[in-house]
DRENKOL-198651 format. One record per residue (C-alpha): x, y, z. Coordinates in Angstrom, 3 decimals, padded with zeros to 6 digits, always signed. Example, Ala and Ser with C-alpha at 12.3 -4.5 7.8 and 13.67 -1.06 7.14 Angstrom:
2
> +012.300;-004.500;+007.800 .
> +013.670;-001.060;+007.140 .
//
This chain:
211
> -275.615;+169.060;+172.466 .
> -273.237;+168.457;+175.130 .
> -270.208;+168.563;+172.623 .
> -271.609;+171.931;+171.587 .
> -271.689;+173.137;+175.353 .
> -268.091;+171.786;+175.942 .
> -266.773;+173.951;+172.918 .
> -268.788;+176.986;+174.116 .
> -267.483;+176.480;+177.542 .
> -263.802;+176.277;+175.946 .
> -264.277;+179.398;+174.371 .
> -265.869;+181.296;+177.210 .
> -263.143;+180.479;+179.753 .
> -260.493;+181.582;+176.795 .
> -262.477;+184.842;+176.535 .
> -262.237;+185.277;+180.361 .
> -258.564;+184.345;+180.293 .
> -257.857;+187.178;+177.894 .
> -259.912;+189.675;+179.382 .
> -258.014;+188.956;+182.736 .
> -254.660;+189.361;+180.706 .
> -255.976;+192.713;+179.403 .
> -256.988;+193.850;+182.846 .
> -253.700;+192.923;+184.219 .
> -251.887;+194.926;+181.607 .
> -253.856;+197.740;+182.559 .
> -252.944;+197.254;+186.253 .
> -249.480;+197.022;+185.898 .
> -248.309;+199.044;+182.827 .
> -248.896;+202.160;+180.739 .
> -251.086;+200.240;+178.369 .
> -254.359;+201.940;+177.526 .
> -257.327;+199.653;+178.085 .
> -260.556;+200.286;+176.759 .
> -264.086;+198.417;+176.241 .
> -267.232;+199.089;+174.334 .
> -269.992;+197.330;+172.269 .
> -270.679;+196.826;+168.726 .
> -273.862;+196.053;+166.681 .
> -275.097;+196.008;+163.202 .
> -275.721;+194.139;+160.044 .
> -274.444;+190.964;+158.225 .
> -274.486;+189.904;+154.919 .
> -273.098;+186.237;+154.383 .
> -273.029;+183.492;+151.824 .
> -271.388;+179.825;+152.118 .
> -269.006;+178.963;+149.444 .
> -269.341;+175.624;+148.408 .
> -273.378;+175.687;+148.481 .
> -273.552;+175.692;+144.806 .
> -275.183;+179.162;+145.092 .
> -273.852;+182.739;+144.690 .
> -274.534;+186.195;+145.926 .
> -274.574;+188.075;+149.353 .
> -278.273;+187.155;+149.720 .
> -278.593;+186.194;+153.292 .
> -279.040;+189.060;+155.847 .
> -278.830;+189.079;+159.587 .
> -277.540;+190.776;+162.625 .
> -274.426;+191.021;+165.015 .
> -274.027;+192.194;+168.491 .
> -271.493;+191.917;+171.178 .
> -268.633;+193.433;+173.239 .
> -265.082;+194.210;+172.884 .
> -261.715;+195.239;+174.733 .
> -258.776;+196.979;+173.139 .
> -255.582;+197.265;+174.397 .
> -253.423;+200.056;+173.204 .
> -249.489;+199.973;+173.075 .
> -249.257;+203.596;+171.581 .
> -251.261;+206.127;+169.442 .
> -251.058;+203.600;+166.419 .
> -251.034;+199.987;+167.728 .
> -253.193;+198.003;+169.501 .
> -254.820;+194.682;+170.053 .
> -258.551;+193.894;+170.383 .
> -260.818;+190.870;+171.685 .
> -264.396;+190.436;+171.268 .
> -267.343;+188.468;+171.736 .
> -269.992;+188.750;+168.806 .
> -273.351;+186.949;+168.326 .
> -273.633;+186.714;+164.390 .
> -276.357;+185.209;+162.225 .
> -274.309;+183.829;+158.854 .
> -275.558;+181.393;+156.083 .
> -276.874;+181.781;+152.593 .
> -279.844;+182.223;+150.724 .
> -281.223;+181.780;+147.320 .
> -284.672;+183.918;+146.598 .
> -287.016;+183.016;+143.966 .
> -286.497;+184.565;+140.473 .
> -289.966;+184.977;+138.810 .
> -288.369;+186.397;+135.514 .
> -286.788;+182.877;+134.873 .
> -289.716;+181.011;+136.161 .
> -287.727;+180.015;+139.116 .
> -289.964;+180.099;+142.276 .
> -288.031;+177.778;+144.488 .
> -286.231;+179.495;+147.243 .
> -283.472;+178.191;+149.722 .
> -282.137;+179.423;+152.991 .
> -279.426;+177.998;+155.165 .
> -279.451;+179.505;+158.921 .
> -276.350;+179.552;+160.810 .
> -275.687;+181.458;+164.350 .
> -272.667;+181.609;+165.901 .
> -271.105;+183.150;+169.463 .
> -267.670;+184.254;+167.764 .
> -264.451;+185.364;+169.444 .
> -262.408;+187.594;+167.182 .
> -258.858;+188.616;+168.053 .
> -257.279;+191.512;+165.901 .
> -254.149;+193.450;+165.685 .
> -255.395;+197.238;+165.148 .
> -253.330;+200.064;+162.884 .
> -254.586;+203.631;+163.653 .
> -253.548;+206.366;+161.286 .
> -255.604;+209.891;+162.357 .
> -259.214;+208.665;+162.279 .
> -259.099;+205.498;+160.388 .
> -257.987;+202.303;+161.885 .
> -257.410;+199.059;+160.043 .
> -257.987;+195.640;+161.771 .
> -256.379;+192.257;+160.775 .
> -256.870;+188.846;+162.556 .
> -258.393;+185.448;+163.438 .
> -261.942;+184.153;+165.054 .
> -263.026;+181.311;+166.568 .
> -266.593;+180.546;+166.409 .
> -269.340;+178.293;+167.938 .
> -272.386;+177.207;+166.344 .
> -275.533;+177.884;+168.187 .
> -278.073;+177.049;+165.768 .
> -278.424;+175.715;+162.263 .
> -281.536;+175.223;+160.233 .
> -282.167;+174.654;+156.358 .
> -285.280;+175.607;+154.527 .
> -286.425;+174.858;+151.318 .
> -289.434;+176.484;+149.663 .
> -289.983;+177.609;+153.441 .
> -290.239;+173.775;+154.630 .
> -287.525;+172.783;+157.100 .
> -285.334;+169.840;+155.808 .
> -282.939;+167.564;+157.896 .
> -279.015;+168.547;+157.532 .
> -276.918;+166.083;+156.249 .
> -273.916;+166.355;+156.440 .
> -274.246;+167.725;+159.748 .
> -272.628;+171.345;+160.455 .
> -269.121;+171.460;+162.485 .
> -269.716;+172.748;+166.015 .
> -266.663;+175.360;+165.558 .
> -265.906;+177.622;+162.887 .
> -262.269;+178.836;+162.389 .
> -261.529;+181.870;+160.177 .
> -259.784;+185.220;+159.182 .
> -260.925;+188.530;+159.198 .
> -260.079;+192.047;+158.151 .
> -261.855;+195.420;+158.865 .
> -261.448;+199.075;+158.549 .
> -263.087;+201.643;+161.224 .
> -263.794;+204.907;+160.598 .
> -263.486;+206.773;+164.102 .
> -266.067;+209.414;+163.944 .
> -265.038;+210.755;+167.656 .
> -263.243;+209.096;+170.816 .
> -266.339;+206.808;+171.411 .
> -268.148;+206.433;+168.346 .
> -266.974;+204.371;+165.241 .
> -268.377;+202.867;+161.886 .
> -266.691;+199.416;+161.175 .
> -266.737;+197.646;+157.579 .
> -265.569;+194.026;+158.308 .
> -264.898;+190.946;+156.101 .
> -264.314;+187.455;+157.168 .
> -264.054;+183.890;+155.903 .
> -263.675;+180.499;+156.896 .
> -260.324;+178.881;+156.987 .
> -261.420;+175.549;+157.924 .
> -264.552;+174.165;+156.293 .
> -267.759;+174.385;+158.231 .
> -269.099;+171.199;+156.883 .
> -267.889;+168.496;+154.427 .
> -269.021;+169.074;+151.064 .
> -272.155;+167.292;+150.106 .
> -271.264;+166.098;+146.618 .
> -267.477;+167.070;+146.095 .
> -266.224;+166.968;+142.300 .
> -262.794;+167.419;+142.638 .
> -262.169;+165.452;+146.207 .
> -258.342;+166.846;+146.604 .
> -259.406;+170.245;+145.634 .
> -259.184;+172.747;+148.636 .
> -262.362;+174.780;+148.012 .
> -264.214;+171.361;+147.647 .
> -263.197;+169.747;+150.884 .
> -266.137;+171.573;+152.361 .
> -268.160;+174.509;+152.761 .
> -266.841;+177.811;+154.133 .
> -268.389;+180.867;+155.739 .
> -267.766;+184.108;+154.198 .
> -269.607;+187.291;+155.559 .
> -269.544;+191.267;+155.230 .
> -269.924;+193.128;+158.584 .
> -271.289;+196.975;+158.625 .
> -271.129;+197.789;+162.599 .
> -271.580;+200.636;+164.877 .
> -268.949;+200.951;+167.934 .
> -269.505;+202.693;+171.170 .
> -266.405;+203.021;+173.418 .
> -266.907;+203.449;+177.318 .
//
């Protein structure tokens, strides 16, 4: 718990540092500064858990700041709370009544470069996340987590915005861990990158509102 708080403090300090940079740029230059909120749905899976399908659904919500250099180029910084994980539903057609759910909650800090063309914006960047909670359920009963999940999640993301107006936007985003979120429980090929561990993969459908 102490280690988790230490990582969270580091990310929050980094977030405040980036915000201060954005405010300083706004005060001393012609850079366009904009802030707002975002929220929506998350569909996720965990690569390397032996399951398939984007069956785990959750939510995401947070705030962002955007620093525009011109009409087309900008950089965004975001703090987002997101539900991730994986899920296997029962399949009665195959006489499979077992269920499995991996619940992972993160506070994420994405930083992206954005390119705008008319009312469409493309994003590409990286994110760092701190795990705030984890839980594994098998047939609706909690099980111990072995091996444990890493406290942090480092990954890449890309997205497309449809700018409905100057204030309202609809966002489709995809992200994937670059580093494993935990070691692989039962690796078959120990030297394979994809079997070094498990990786978060998520699709976001968000609505954004700028102030």
